[in-house]
DRENZAMI-245507 format. One record per residue (C-alpha): residue in one letter; chain; x, y, z. Coordinates in nm, 4 decimals. Example, Ala and Ser with C-alpha at 12.3 -4.5 7.8 and 13.67 -1.06 7.14 Angstrom:
REM residues 2
<rec a,A,<1.2300,-0.4500,0.7800>>
<rec s,A,<1.3670,-0.1060,0.7140>>
This chain:
REM residues 53
<rec m,A,<-0.0172,0.0018,0.0010>>
<rec l,A,<0.1219,0.3427,-0.1095>>
<rec e,A,<-0.1569,0.5682,0.0171>>
<rec g,A,<-0.4839,0.5190,0.1777>>
<rec e,A,<-0.6440,0.2122,0.3596>>
<rec v,A,<-0.8127,-0.0860,0.1956>>
<rec n,A,<-0.9885,-0.3875,0.3305>>
<rec y,A,<-0.8606,-0.6517,0.0852>>
<rec r,A,<-1.0461,-0.9937,0.0052>>
<rec h,A,<-0.8352,-1.3163,-0.0490>>
<rec g,A,<-1.0821,-1.6235,-0.0182>>
<rec a,A,<-1.3043,-1.6006,0.2902>>
<rec e,A,<-1.0367,-1.3628,0.4882>>
<rec i,A,<-1.0315,-0.9912,0.4497>>
<rec y,A,<-0.6945,-0.7793,0.5566>>
<rec a,A,<-0.6871,-0.4338,0.6400>>
<rec l,A,<-0.3963,-0.2702,0.4466>>
<rec r,A,<-0.2495,0.0610,0.5378>>
<rec p,A,<0.0633,0.2308,0.3913>>
<rec g,A,<0.3554,0.0343,0.4025>>
<rec d,A,<0.1594,-0.3106,0.4120>>
<rec t,A,<0.2128,-0.5993,0.1627>>
<rec l,A,<0.0160,-0.8958,0.0918>>
<rec f,A,<0.1595,-1.1970,-0.0972>>
<rec f,A,<-0.1056,-1.4648,-0.2287>>
<rec d,A,<-0.2175,-1.7286,-0.4475>>
<rec a,A,<-0.4064,-1.5537,-0.7241>>
<rec d,A,<-0.6245,-1.8734,-0.7759>>
<rec a,A,<-0.8734,-1.7625,-0.5023>>
<rec p,A,<-1.1181,-1.4935,-0.5321>>
<rec h,A,<-0.9413,-1.1742,-0.4268>>
<rec g,A,<-0.9631,-0.7913,-0.4600>>
<rec p,A,<-1.0471,-0.4832,-0.2625>>
<rec e,A,<-1.3512,-0.5313,-0.0647>>
<rec d,A,<-1.3559,-0.1915,0.1170>>
<rec l,A,<-1.2186,0.1225,0.0223>>
<rec v,A,<-1.1718,0.2815,0.3771>>
<rec k,A,<-0.9533,0.5832,0.3286>>
<rec l,A,<-0.9395,0.7608,-0.0245>>
<rec p,A,<-0.7253,0.8201,-0.2149>>
<rec a,A,<-0.6166,0.4572,-0.2243>>
<rec r,A,<-0.3102,0.3807,-0.4493>>
<rec y,A,<-0.1190,0.0502,-0.4224>>
<rec l,A,<0.1305,-0.1568,-0.6630>>
<rec s,A,<-0.0119,-0.4904,-0.8043>>
<rec v,A,<0.2757,-0.7135,-0.9141>>
<rec i,A,<0.2039,-1.0246,-1.1164>>
<rec s,A,<0.4450,-1.3240,-1.1408>>
<rec y,A,<0.4026,-1.6211,-1.3520>>
<rec p,A,<0.6067,-1.9380,-1.3227>>
<rec q,A,<0.8703,-1.9953,-1.6038>>
<rec n,A,<0.8422,-2.2882,-1.8235>>
<rec s,A,<1.1185,-2.5339,-1.7708>>
């Protein structure tokens, strides 16, 4: 999280994220912002795919 506050859902869990927080998870589960608590909210989303070997 860069700015603001967001309640972020991953599966059945909800995580309160504030500036400086990070969340690493398996994207196969349903996920996304649940509540925008404090706006403006800015965060970085990095997607990494496994390499074929």
